[in-house]
C-alpha positions as a Markdown table, in Angstrom:
| # | Residue | x | y | z |
|---|---|---|---|---|
| 1 | Met | -26.1 | -40.1 | -40.2 |
| 2 | Val | -26.5 | -43.3 | -38.3 |
| 3 | Ile | -24.8 | -43.9 | -34.9 |
| 4 | Ser | -24.3 | -47.6 | -34.4 |
| 5 | Glu | -23.0 | -47.3 | -30.8 |
| 6 | Lys | -23.1 | -44.6 | -28.2 |
| 7 | Lys | -21.8 | -44.4 | -24.6 |
| 8 | Leu | -22.0 | -41.5 | -22.1 |
| 9 | Glu | -19.7 | -41.2 | -19.0 |
| 10 | Lys | -20.1 | -38.5 | -16.3 |
| 11 | Leu | -16.8 | -36.7 | -15.4 |
| 12 | Glu | -15.9 | -34.0 | -12.9 |
| 13 | His | -17.3 | -30.5 | -13.0 |
| 14 | Ser | -20.5 | -31.5 | -14.7 |
| 15 | Lys | -18.7 | -32.7 | -17.8 |
| 16 | Val | -19.7 | -35.6 | -20.0 |
| 17 | Arg | -17.7 | -37.8 | -22.3 |
| 18 | Met | -19.6 | -39.2 | -25.3 |
| 19 | Thr | -18.1 | -42.0 | -27.2 |
| 20 | Ala | -19.8 | -42.8 | -30.5 |
| 21 | Thr | -19.3 | -45.0 | -33.6 |
| 22 | Val | -20.3 | -44.3 | -37.2 |
| 23 | Pro | -20.7 | -47.3 | -39.5 |
| 24 | Met | -18.2 | -47.6 | -42.4 |
| 25 | Ala | -21.0 | -47.1 | -44.9 |
| 26 | Asp | -21.9 | -43.7 | -43.6 |
| 27 | Val | -18.2 | -42.7 | -43.4 |
| 28 | Lys | -17.9 | -43.7 | -47.1 |
| 29 | Ser | -21.1 | -41.9 | -48.0 |
| 30 | Val | -19.8 | -38.6 | -46.5 |
| 31 | Tyr | -16.5 | -39.0 | -48.2 |
| 32 | Asp | -18.0 | -39.7 | -51.6 |
| 33 | Glu | -20.4 | -36.7 | -51.3 |
| 34 | Met | -17.4 | -34.5 | -50.5 |
| 35 | Met | -15.4 | -35.8 | -53.4 |
| 36 | Ala | -18.3 | -35.2 | -55.8 |
| 37 | Asp | -18.4 | -31.6 | -54.7 |
| 38 | Tyr | -14.7 | -31.2 | -55.4 |
| 39 | Val | -14.8 | -33.0 | -58.7 |
| 40 | Lys | -17.4 | -30.4 | -59.9 |
| 41 | Ser | -15.4 | -27.3 | -58.8 |
| 42 | Val | -11.7 | -28.0 | -58.5 |
| 43 | Arg | -9.2 | -26.8 | -61.2 |
| 44 | Ile | -6.0 | -28.8 | -61.9 |
| 45 | Asp | -3.7 | -28.2 | -64.9 |
| 46 | Gly | -4.3 | -30.7 | -67.7 |
| 47 | Phe | -8.0 | -31.2 | -66.8 |
| 48 | Arg | -11.1 | -29.3 | -67.6 |
| 49 | Lys | -13.2 | -28.0 | -64.7 |
| 50 | Gly | -15.6 | -30.7 | -63.6 |
| 51 | His | -13.6 | -33.5 | -65.2 |
| 52 | Val | -10.8 | -34.2 | -62.7 |
| 53 | Pro | -10.8 | -37.9 | -61.8 |
| 54 | Pro | -11.2 | -38.6 | -58.1 |
| 55 | Ser | -8.1 | -40.7 | -58.2 |
| 56 | Val | -6.0 | -37.6 | -59.2 |
| 57 | Leu | -7.5 | -35.6 | -56.3 |
| 58 | Glu | -6.7 | -38.4 | -53.9 |
| 59 | Arg | -3.0 | -38.7 | -55.1 |
| 60 | Lys | -2.5 | -34.9 | -54.9 |
| 61 | Phe | -4.5 | -34.1 | -51.7 |
| 62 | Gly | -5.0 | -37.4 | -50.0 |
| 63 | Asp | -4.2 | -36.4 | -46.4 |
| 64 | Ser | -6.0 | -33.1 | -46.6 |
| 65 | Leu | -9.1 | -34.8 | -48.1 |
| 66 | Arg | -9.2 | -37.4 | -45.3 |
| 67 | Leu | -8.8 | -34.7 | -42.7 |
| 68 | Glu | -11.7 | -32.7 | -44.1 |
| 69 | Ala | -13.8 | -35.9 | -44.5 |
| 70 | Met | -13.2 | -36.7 | -40.8 |
| 71 | Ser | -14.2 | -33.2 | -39.9 |
| 72 | Arg | -17.5 | -33.5 | -41.9 |
| 73 | Val | -18.2 | -36.9 | -40.4 |
| 74 | Leu | -17.6 | -35.6 | -36.9 |
| 75 | Glu | -19.9 | -32.6 | -37.4 |
| 76 | Lys | -22.8 | -34.8 | -38.6 |
| 77 | Ala | -22.1 | -37.5 | -36.1 |
| 78 | Val | -22.0 | -35.2 | -33.1 |
| 79 | Asp | -25.3 | -33.6 | -34.2 |
| 80 | Ala | -26.9 | -37.0 | -34.7 |
| 81 | Ala | -25.6 | -38.4 | -31.4 |
| 82 | Leu | -26.9 | -35.4 | -29.5 |
| 83 | Ala | -30.3 | -35.2 | -31.2 |
| 84 | Asp | -31.9 | -37.7 | -28.7 |
| 85 | Ala | -29.6 | -36.9 | -25.7 |
| 86 | Glu | -31.4 | -36.0 | -22.5 |
| 87 | Glu | -28.6 | -33.7 | -21.6 |
| 88 | Lys | -27.5 | -31.2 | -24.2 |
| 89 | Pro | -24.1 | -29.4 | -24.2 |
| 90 | Leu | -24.1 | -26.0 | -22.6 |
| 91 | Ala | -23.8 | -23.1 | -25.1 |
| 92 | Tyr | -20.6 | -21.7 | -23.6 |
| 93 | Glu | -18.3 | -23.9 | -25.6 |
| 94 | Ala | -18.6 | -26.6 | -28.3 |
| 95 | Pro | -18.0 | -30.3 | -27.6 |
| 96 | Ala | -14.2 | -30.9 | -27.7 |
| 97 | Leu | -12.7 | -33.9 | -29.5 |
| 98 | Glu | -10.5 | -36.2 | -27.4 |
| 99 | Gly | -7.2 | -37.3 | -28.8 |
| 100 | Glu | -6.6 | -38.2 | -32.5 |
| 101 | Pro | -9.2 | -40.8 | -33.5 |
| 102 | Glu | -8.2 | -43.2 | -36.4 |
| 103 | Phe | -10.1 | -42.4 | -39.6 |
| 104 | Ala | -10.2 | -44.8 | -42.5 |
| 105 | Leu | -12.7 | -45.4 | -45.3 |
| 106 | Asp | -12.7 | -49.2 | -44.9 |
| 107 | Lys | -13.8 | -49.4 | -41.2 |
| 108 | Asp | -16.2 | -47.9 | -38.7 |
| 109 | Phe | -15.2 | -44.6 | -37.2 |
| 110 | Ser | -15.2 | -44.2 | -33.4 |
| 111 | Phe | -14.5 | -41.0 | -31.5 |
| 112 | Ser | -15.0 | -39.3 | -28.1 |
| 113 | Val | -16.0 | -35.8 | -27.3 |
| 114 | Thr | -16.4 | -34.0 | -24.0 |
| 115 | Tyr | -18.8 | -31.3 | -23.2 |
| 116 | Asp | -20.3 | -29.5 | -20.2 |
| 117 | Val | -23.9 | -30.1 | -19.1 |
| 118 | Phe | -26.2 | -28.4 | -16.6 |
| 119 | Pro | -25.2 | -29.6 | -13.2 |
| 120 | His | -27.4 | -31.9 | -11.2 |
| 121 | Phe | -27.8 | -31.3 | -7.4 |
| 122 | Glu | -30.1 | -32.0 | -4.6 |
| 123 | Leu | -32.3 | -29.1 | -3.4 |
| 124 | Pro | -31.5 | -28.3 | 0.2 |
| 125 | Ser | -34.0 | -28.0 | 3.0 |
| 126 | Thr | -35.0 | -24.4 | 3.7 |
| 127 | Glu | -36.1 | -25.2 | 7.3 |
| 128 | Gly | -34.3 | -24.2 | 10.5 |
| 129 | Ile | -32.3 | -21.3 | 9.1 |
| 130 | Glu | -30.6 | -18.9 | 11.6 |
| 131 | Leu | -28.6 | -15.8 | 10.6 |
| 132 | Glu | -27.2 | -12.7 | 12.1 |
| 133 | Val | -27.0 | -9.2 | 10.7 |
| 134 | Pro | -25.1 | -6.3 | 12.1 |
| 135 | Gly | -26.8 | -3.6 | 14.1 |
| 136 | Val | -26.5 | -0.4 | 12.0 |
| 137 | Glu | -28.2 | 3.0 | 12.4 |
| 138 | Val | -28.0 | 6.3 | 10.5 |
| 139 | Ser | -26.5 | 8.8 | 13.0 |
| 140 | Glu | -26.4 | 12.6 | 13.1 |
| 141 | Glu | -22.7 | 12.4 | 12.0 |
| 142 | Asp | -23.7 | 10.3 | 9.0 |
| 143 | Leu | -26.3 | 12.9 | 8.1 |
| 144 | Ala | -23.7 | 15.7 | 8.5 |
| 145 | Gln | -21.2 | 13.9 | 6.2 |
| 146 | Glu | -23.8 | 13.4 | 3.5 |
| 147 | Leu | -24.8 | 17.1 | 3.7 |
| 148 | Glu | -21.1 | 18.0 | 3.3 |
| 149 | Arg | -20.9 | 15.8 | 0.2 |
| 150 | Ile | -23.9 | 17.6 | -1.2 |
| 151 | Arg | -22.1 | 21.0 | -0.6 |
| 152 | Glu | -19.1 | 19.6 | -2.5 |
| 153 | Arg | -21.2 | 18.4 | -5.4 |
| 154 | Asn | -22.8 | 21.8 | -5.7 |
| 155 | Ala | -19.5 | 23.7 | -5.5 |
| 156 | Ile | -18.6 | 25.9 | -8.4 |
| 157 | Val | -15.2 | 25.2 | -9.9 |
| 158 | Val | -13.2 | 28.2 | -11.0 |
| 159 | Glu | -9.8 | 28.8 | -12.5 |
| 160 | Lys | -7.0 | 29.6 | -10.0 |
| 161 | Thr | -4.0 | 31.7 | -10.9 |
| 162 | Gly | -2.0 | 31.0 | -7.8 |
| 163 | Glu | -0.3 | 27.9 | -6.5 |
| 164 | Ala | -2.1 | 24.6 | -6.2 |
| 165 | Ala | -3.2 | 23.6 | -2.7 |
| 166 | Leu | -4.8 | 20.5 | -1.2 |
| 167 | Gly | -8.5 | 20.4 | -2.3 |
| 168 | Asp | -7.7 | 22.1 | -5.6 |
| 169 | Ile | -8.4 | 20.3 | -8.9 |
| 170 | Val | -5.4 | 20.0 | -11.2 |
| 171 | Thr | -4.9 | 18.7 | -14.8 |
| 172 | Val | -1.5 | 17.2 | -15.4 |
| 173 | Ala | 0.6 | 15.2 | -17.9 |
| 174 | Tyr | 2.9 | 12.7 | -16.2 |
| 175 | Ser | 5.2 | 9.8 | -17.0 |
| 176 | Glu | 7.8 | 7.7 | -15.3 |
| 177 | Leu | 11.4 | 8.1 | -16.5 |
| 178 | Thr | 14.3 | 5.8 | -16.8 |
| 179 | Glu | 17.8 | 6.6 | -15.3 |
| 180 | Asp | 18.8 | 8.3 | -18.6 |
| 181 | Gly | 15.7 | 10.4 | -18.8 |
| 182 | Arg | 13.6 | 8.4 | -21.3 |
| 183 | Glu | 9.9 | 7.8 | -20.8 |
| 184 | Val | 9.0 | 4.3 | -19.4 |
| 185 | Ala | 6.8 | 2.6 | -22.0 |
| 186 | Gly | 3.1 | 2.6 | -21.0 |
| 187 | Ser | 3.5 | 5.1 | -18.1 |
| 188 | Lys | 2.6 | 8.3 | -19.9 |
| 189 | Arg | -0.8 | 10.0 | -19.3 |
| 190 | Glu | -2.1 | 13.2 | -20.8 |
| 191 | Asp | -4.8 | 15.6 | -19.5 |
| 192 | Phe | -5.2 | 13.6 | -16.2 |
| 193 | Thr | -7.5 | 15.5 | -13.8 |
| 194 | Phe | -7.8 | 14.8 | -10.1 |
| 195 | Glu | -8.3 | 16.5 | -6.7 |
| 196 | Leu | -5.2 | 17.1 | -4.7 |
| 197 | Gly | -5.1 | 15.2 | -1.4 |
| 198 | Lys | -7.2 | 12.3 | -2.3 |
| 199 | Gly | -4.4 | 10.1 | -3.8 |
| 200 | Leu | -6.4 | 9.4 | -7.0 |
| 201 | Asn | -3.4 | 8.9 | -9.1 |
| 202 | Leu | -1.2 | 5.8 | -9.7 |
| 203 | Tyr | 2.0 | 7.3 | -8.4 |
| 204 | Lys | 0.5 | 9.3 | -5.5 |
| 205 | Phe | 2.3 | 12.5 | -6.2 |
| 206 | Asp | -0.2 | 14.8 | -4.7 |
| 207 | Glu | 2.2 | 16.5 | -2.3 |
| 208 | Glu | 4.8 | 17.1 | -5.0 |
| 209 | Val | 2.2 | 19.0 | -7.1 |
| 210 | Val | 1.1 | 21.2 | -4.2 |
| 211 | Gly | 2.7 | 24.6 | -4.8 |
| 212 | Met | 2.9 | 24.3 | -8.6 |
| 213 | Lys | 1.1 | 26.6 | -10.9 |
| 214 | Ala | -0.5 | 26.2 | -14.3 |
| 215 | Gly | 2.4 | 25.9 | -16.8 |
| 216 | Asp | 4.9 | 24.6 | -14.2 |
| 217 | Ser | 6.7 | 21.3 | -14.7 |
| 218 | Lys | 9.3 | 19.4 | -12.7 |
| 219 | Ile | 11.1 | 16.1 | -12.5 |
| 220 | Phe | 11.5 | 14.5 | -9.0 |
| 221 | Pro | 12.2 | 11.1 | -7.4 |
| 222 | Lys | 9.5 | 9.3 | -5.5 |
| 223 | Thr | 10.2 | 6.5 | -3.0 |
| 224 | Tyr | 7.5 | 4.0 | -2.1 |
| 225 | Pro | 7.2 | 1.8 | 1.0 |
| 226 | Gly | 7.6 | -2.0 | 0.8 |
| 227 | Asp | 3.8 | -2.5 | 1.4 |
| 228 | Phe | 2.7 | 0.0 | -1.3 |
| 229 | Glu | -0.6 | -1.0 | -2.9 |
| 230 | Tyr | 0.9 | -1.4 | -6.4 |
| 231 | Lys | 3.5 | -4.2 | -6.2 |
| 232 | Asp | 5.5 | -2.9 | -9.2 |
| 233 | Leu | 6.3 | 0.2 | -7.2 |
| 234 | Ala | 6.6 | -1.3 | -3.7 |
| 235 | Gly | 10.0 | -0.6 | -2.1 |
| 236 | Lys | 11.3 | 1.3 | -5.1 |
| 237 | Thr | 12.4 | 4.8 | -5.9 |
| 238 | Val | 11.3 | 6.0 | -9.4 |
| 239 | Met | 11.9 | 9.3 | -11.3 |
| 240 | Leu | 8.7 | 11.1 | -12.3 |
| 241 | Ser | 8.0 | 14.0 | -14.7 |
| 242 | Val | 4.9 | 16.0 | -14.0 |
| 243 | Ala | 3.6 | 19.1 | -16.0 |
| 244 | Val | 0.6 | 21.1 | -14.7 |
| 245 | Ser | -1.7 | 22.5 | -17.4 |
| 246 | Lys | -4.7 | 23.7 | -15.2 |
| 247 | Val | -5.4 | 24.6 | -11.6 |
| 248 | Lys | -8.9 | 25.1 | -10.4 |
| 249 | Gln | -10.4 | 25.6 | -6.9 |
| 250 | Lys | -13.9 | 24.9 | -5.6 |
| 251 | Asp | -16.2 | 27.5 | -4.2 |
| 252 | Val | -18.3 | 25.5 | -1.7 |
| 253 | Pro | -21.8 | 26.9 | -0.9 |
| 254 | Ala | -23.1 | 27.5 | 2.6 |
| 255 | Leu | -25.4 | 24.9 | 4.2 |
| 256 | Asp | -28.6 | 26.9 | 4.2 |
| 257 | Asp | -32.1 | 27.2 | 2.6 |
| 258 | Glu | -30.6 | 28.5 | -0.6 |
| 259 | Leu | -28.6 | 25.4 | -1.1 |
| 260 | Ala | -31.6 | 23.2 | -0.4 |
| 261 | Gln | -33.5 | 25.1 | -3.1 |
| 262 | Asp | -30.6 | 24.7 | -5.5 |
| 263 | Val | -30.5 | 20.9 | -4.9 |
| 264 | Ser | -34.2 | 20.5 | -5.9 |
| 265 | Glu | -37.3 | 22.6 | -6.2 |
| 266 | Lys | -39.0 | 20.1 | -3.9 |
| 267 | Tyr | -37.1 | 21.6 | -1.0 |
| 268 | Lys | -38.0 | 25.0 | 0.4 |
| 269 | Thr | -35.8 | 25.0 | 3.6 |
| 270 | Leu | -32.6 | 23.3 | 4.8 |
| 271 | Glu | -34.8 | 21.2 | 7.1 |
| 272 | Asp | -36.7 | 19.8 | 4.1 |
| 273 | Leu | -33.3 | 18.8 | 2.6 |
| 274 | Lys | -32.1 | 17.2 | 5.9 |
| 275 | Lys | -35.3 | 15.2 | 6.2 |
| 276 | Ala | -35.0 | 13.9 | 2.6 |
| 277 | Val | -31.3 | 13.1 | 3.0 |
| 278 | Arg | -32.0 | 11.1 | 6.2 |
| 279 | Glu | -34.7 | 9.1 | 4.4 |
| 280 | Gln | -32.4 | 8.4 | 1.5 |
| 281 | Leu | -29.7 | 7.2 | 3.8 |
| 282 | Gln | -32.1 | 5.0 | 5.7 |
| 283 | Ser | -33.5 | 3.6 | 2.4 |
| 284 | Ala | -29.9 | 2.8 | 1.2 |
| 285 | Leu | -29.2 | 1.1 | 4.5 |
| 286 | Asp | -32.4 | -0.9 | 4.4 |
| 287 | Asn | -31.5 | -2.0 | 0.9 |
| 288 | Arg | -28.0 | -3.0 | 1.8 |
| 289 | Leu | -29.2 | -4.9 | 4.9 |
| 290 | Arg | -31.7 | -6.8 | 2.7 |
| 291 | Glu | -28.9 | -7.6 | 0.2 |
| 292 | Leu | -26.8 | -9.0 | 3.0 |
| 293 | Lys | -29.7 | -11.1 | 4.4 |
| 294 | Glu | -30.3 | -12.5 | 0.9 |
| 295 | Lys | -26.6 | -13.3 | 0.5 |
| 296 | Lys | -26.4 | -15.0 | 3.9 |
| 297 | Leu | -29.5 | -17.1 | 3.1 |
| 298 | Val | -27.9 | -18.3 | -0.2 |
| 299 | Asp | -24.6 | -19.1 | 1.6 |
| 300 | Ile | -26.4 | -21.2 | 4.2 |
| 301 | Leu | -28.4 | -23.1 | 1.5 |
| 302 | Leu | -25.2 | -23.7 | -0.5 |
| 303 | Glu | -23.7 | -25.3 | 2.5 |
| 304 | Arg | -26.6 | -27.8 | 2.5 |
| 305 | Thr | -25.9 | -29.1 | -1.0 |
| 306 | Ser | -23.1 | -29.6 | -3.5 |
| 307 | Ile | -23.1 | -28.1 | -6.9 |
| 308 | Asp | -20.3 | -29.0 | -9.4 |
| 309 | Val | -20.2 | -25.8 | -11.5 |
| 310 | Pro | -19.1 | -26.4 | -15.2 |
| 311 | Glu | -15.7 | -24.9 | -16.1 |
| 312 | Ser | -17.2 | -23.4 | -19.2 |
| 313 | Met | -19.6 | -21.4 | -17.1 |
| 314 | Val | -16.8 | -20.1 | -14.9 |
| 315 | Ser | -14.7 | -19.2 | -18.0 |
| 316 | Ala | -17.5 | -17.3 | -19.5 |
| 317 | Glu | -18.1 | -15.3 | -16.3 |
| 318 | Leu | -14.4 | -14.5 | -15.9 |
| 319 | Ser | -14.3 | -13.1 | -19.4 |
| 320 | Met | -17.4 | -11.0 | -18.7 |
| 321 | Arg | -15.8 | -9.6 | -15.5 |
| 322 | Trp | -12.7 | -8.7 | -17.5 |
| 323 | Glu | -14.7 | -6.9 | -20.1 |
| 324 | Ser | -16.7 | -5.2 | -17.4 |
| 325 | Leu | -13.5 | -4.0 | -15.7 |
| 326 | Lys | -12.3 | -2.6 | -19.1 |
| 327 | Arg | -15.6 | -0.7 | -19.6 |
| 328 | Asp | -15.5 | 0.7 | -16.0 |
| 329 | Met | -11.9 | 2.0 | -16.5 |
| 330 | Gly | -12.6 | 3.3 | -20.0 |
| 331 | Ile | -10.1 | 1.0 | -21.6 |
| 332 | Asp | -10.6 | -0.1 | -25.2 |
| 333 | Ser | -8.1 | -3.0 | -25.6 |
| 334 | Asp | -6.9 | -6.1 | -23.8 |
| 335 | Glu | -3.3 | -4.9 | -24.2 |
| 336 | Lys | -3.8 | -1.7 | -22.3 |
| 337 | Met | -5.8 | -3.4 | -19.6 |
| 338 | Glu | -3.1 | -6.0 | -19.2 |
| 339 | Ser | -0.5 | -3.3 | -18.9 |
| 340 | Ile | -2.4 | -1.5 | -16.2 |
| 341 | Ala | -3.0 | -4.8 | -14.4 |
| 342 | Gln | 0.8 | -5.4 | -14.3 |
| 343 | Tyr | 1.1 | -2.2 | -12.1 |
| 344 | Ser | -0.8 | -4.1 | -9.4 |
| 345 | Gly | 1.6 | -7.1 | -9.8 |
| 346 | Lys | -1.1 | -9.2 | -11.5 |
| 347 | Ser | -1.3 | -10.8 | -15.0 |
| 348 | Arg | -4.6 | -11.4 | -16.6 |
| 349 | Gln | -4.4 | -15.1 | -15.7 |
| 350 | Gln | -3.5 | -14.3 | -12.1 |
| 351 | Leu | -6.6 | -12.0 | -11.9 |
| 352 | Tyr | -8.7 | -14.8 | -13.2 |
| 353 | Glu | -7.3 | -17.2 | -10.6 |
| 354 | Asp | -8.1 | -14.6 | -7.9 |
| 355 | Trp | -11.6 | -14.2 | -9.1 |
| 356 | Lys | -12.4 | -17.8 | -9.8 |
| 357 | Pro | -13.5 | -18.9 | -6.2 |
| 358 | Ala | -15.9 | -16.0 | -5.9 |
| 359 | Val | -17.2 | -16.5 | -9.5 |
| 360 | Gly | -17.7 | -20.2 | -8.9 |
| 361 | Lys | -19.7 | -19.6 | -5.8 |
| 362 | Ala | -21.7 | -16.8 | -7.4 |
| 363 | Ile | -22.7 | -19.1 | -10.3 |
| 364 | Ala | -23.6 | -21.9 | -7.8 |
| 365 | Gly | -25.7 | -19.5 | -5.9 |
| 366 | Arg | -27.5 | -18.4 | -9.0 |
| 367 | Leu | -28.2 | -22.0 | -10.2 |
| 368 | Leu | -29.5 | -22.9 | -6.7 |
| 369 | Leu | -31.7 | -19.9 | -6.4 |
| 370 | Asp | -33.2 | -20.4 | -9.9 |
| 371 | Lys | -34.1 | -24.0 | -9.0 |
| 372 | Leu | -35.6 | -23.1 | -5.6 |
| 373 | Val | -37.7 | -20.3 | -7.1 |
| 374 | Glu | -38.9 | -22.6 | -9.8 |
| 375 | Lys | -39.8 | -25.3 | -7.3 |
| 376 | Ser | -41.7 | -22.7 | -5.2 |
| 377 | Gly | -44.3 | -22.2 | -8.0 |
| 378 | Leu | -44.5 | -18.5 | -7.4 |
| 379 | Glu | -46.2 | -16.5 | -10.1 |
| 380 | Ile | -46.4 | -12.8 | -10.9 |
| 381 | Thr | -49.7 | -11.5 | -12.2 |
| 382 | Glu | -50.5 | -8.4 | -14.3 |
| 383 | Glu | -51.8 | -6.8 | -11.1 |
| 384 | Asp | -48.5 | -7.5 | -9.4 |
| 385 | Leu | -46.6 | -5.9 | -12.2 |
| 386 | Ser | -48.8 | -2.9 | -12.2 |
| 387 | Ala | -48.2 | -2.4 | -8.5 |
| 388 | Glu | -44.5 | -2.7 | -9.0 |
| 389 | Tyr | -44.5 | -0.1 | -11.8 |
| 390 | Ala | -46.4 | 2.2 | -9.4 |
| 391 | Arg | -43.9 | 1.6 | -6.6 |
| 392 | Gln | -41.0 | 2.4 | -8.8 |
| 393 | Ala | -42.7 | 5.5 | -10.2 |
| 394 | Glu | -43.5 | 6.8 | -6.7 |
| 395 | Gly | -41.0 | 9.6 | -5.8 |
| 396 | Ser | -39.4 | 9.5 | -9.3 |
| 397 | Ala | -39.7 | 11.8 | -12.2 |
| 398 | Met | -41.5 | 9.1 | -14.3 |
| 399 | Ser | -45.2 | 8.2 | -14.4 |
| 400 | Val | -46.4 | 4.7 | -14.0 |
| 401 | Glu | -47.0 | 4.4 | -17.7 |
| 402 | Glu | -43.5 | 5.7 | -18.5 |
| 403 | Val | -42.0 | 3.1 | -16.1 |
| 404 | Lys | -43.9 | 0.3 | -17.8 |
| 405 | Ala | -43.0 | 1.6 | -21.3 |
| 406 | Glu | -39.3 | 1.6 | -20.3 |
| 407 | Tyr | -39.3 | -2.0 | -19.3 |
| 408 | Glu | -41.2 | -3.0 | -22.4 |
| 409 | Lys | -38.8 | -1.0 | -24.6 |
| 410 | Arg | -35.8 | -2.8 | -23.0 |
| 411 | Gln | -37.6 | -6.1 | -23.3 |
| 412 | Ser | -36.9 | -6.7 | -19.6 |
| 413 | Val | -40.4 | -7.3 | -18.3 |
| 414 | Glu | -39.6 | -11.0 | -17.8 |
| 415 | Tyr | -36.5 | -10.2 | -16.0 |
| 416 | Leu | -38.5 | -7.9 | -13.6 |
| 417 | Lys | -41.0 | -10.8 | -13.1 |
| 418 | Glu | -38.1 | -13.2 | -12.1 |
| 419 | Arg | -36.7 | -10.6 | -9.7 |
| 420 | Met | -40.1 | -10.1 | -8.1 |
| 421 | Lys | -40.4 | -13.9 | -7.7 |
| 422 | Glu | -37.0 | -14.0 | -6.0 |
| 423 | Thr | -38.0 | -11.2 | -3.7 |
| 424 | Arg | -41.1 | -13.1 | -2.6 |
| 425 | Phe | -39.1 | -16.3 | -2.2 |
| 426 | Phe | -36.7 | -14.5 | 0.1 |
| 427 | Asp | -39.6 | -12.9 | 2.0 |
| 428 | Gly | -40.9 | -16.4 | 2.7 |
| 429 | Leu | -37.5 | -17.6 | 3.9 |
| 430 | Leu | -37.0 | -14.5 | 6.1 |
| 431 | Ala | -40.4 | -15.0 | 7.6 |
| 432 | Thr | -39.5 | -18.4 | 8.9 |
| 433 | Ala | -35.8 | -17.8 | 9.6 |
| 434 | Lys | -34.4 | -17.0 | 13.1 |
| 435 | Leu | -32.8 | -13.5 | 12.8 |
| 436 | Gly | -30.2 | -12.4 | 15.4 |
| 437 | Gln | -28.4 | -9.1 | 15.7 |
| 438 | Gly | -24.7 | -9.3 | 15.3 |
| 439 | Glu | -22.0 | -6.7 | 16.3 |
| 440 | Lys | -22.9 | -3.1 | 16.0 |
| 441 | Lys | -21.3 | -1.2 | 13.1 |
| 442 | Ser | -21.2 | 2.4 | 12.0 |
| 443 | Phe | -23.2 | 3.3 | 8.9 |
| 444 | Val | -20.0 | 4.3 | 7.0 |
| 445 | Asp | -18.1 | 1.2 | 7.9 |
| 446 | Phe | -21.0 | -1.1 | 7.0 |
| 447 | Met | -21.8 | 0.6 | 3.7 |
| 448 | Ser | -18.2 | 0.8 | 2.6 |
| 449 | Ala | -17.5 | -2.9 | 3.5 |
| 450 | Ala | -20.5 | -4.1 | 1.6 |
| 451 | Glu | -19.5 | -2.4 | -1.6 |
């Protein structure tokens, strides 16, 4: 396929318009080739297979044949026009045809397509960076709360014959009812298990279930405040039907040496457990502070440049977030997910619009970081990799060889190398940046806000 003319125009959001022209001879050649294929295979009453005259096909299927011929010409022409292009279309979506180009066998064929390309941007200076991070410490209260959570996790859950109380675990079936007592479509849940008092159900009917026993059921009205978190329920009174099938209570162990030994054979005394828990909390805090520093560094660098993120990249990421949300919630269809989203007063498209600014910024940050790391020329040697495998194996149940084998099995060694490069790149930035301490925050507030 010959392209006699080609012009490229840069548009917004790293999009390109390519206008190209195919000579009449090439248009006719593609059309004739297509007709030859049809003549060999088509069946029409009154003619033997392979002996239908082209003129008969054209009279009977003229418009359809020209449309298909244009499609074939476009496919070949776009491939030919892009073959020597410096900037190739991104893989997220195919080039889109603009308008309805005129197609005829007796003239050249001109058309325009648009497509996204990798964005061009100036790399910012990494000098003179200043950033603040909050002052956070692991307190005795934080340690006590984590030890209490360990007690809860090691509790034994047993059947309870009496009335359900706060802290008990119940299994229920529930649904919202209409004024005439029919189930509201999409509101029914079976075998829903939750702990009373934590509000881990859509309709927040914990208090109404307190006092019920296994086998009990009741119908009751529930009124919600105007600022209720789910907009579909805010300011409304609804009728609910709840049936309790199981009630269980937790037998929480004492905080002693025996509990420490139950948690892990590594611990002989409660003090061993406390020391390990404090170290784990400090490690989690250090990691979160590091994540915050890295995020702030990227934010500062993004302010020093301009990246026009392609729309197809954003659309692809939005779809991935939607699928991730479905997996996290254990939902297997878009219809169910959209129904649940409606309870929060959001359609799928509204959620996408809410996510879009953060998604665009995250993509821009990723593009910028990749380019900066590439420019840095950092390399990861086999010795570096071996040291990283050893670091990850330390304190885990895996040996160094097992850690290495796991990365190789998942074919993620290159990903690990890239992450190690990024870590070293950030190490270099932090070594030259001016760090200041911001406001003091509690461990709980900082960790929960960062999630």
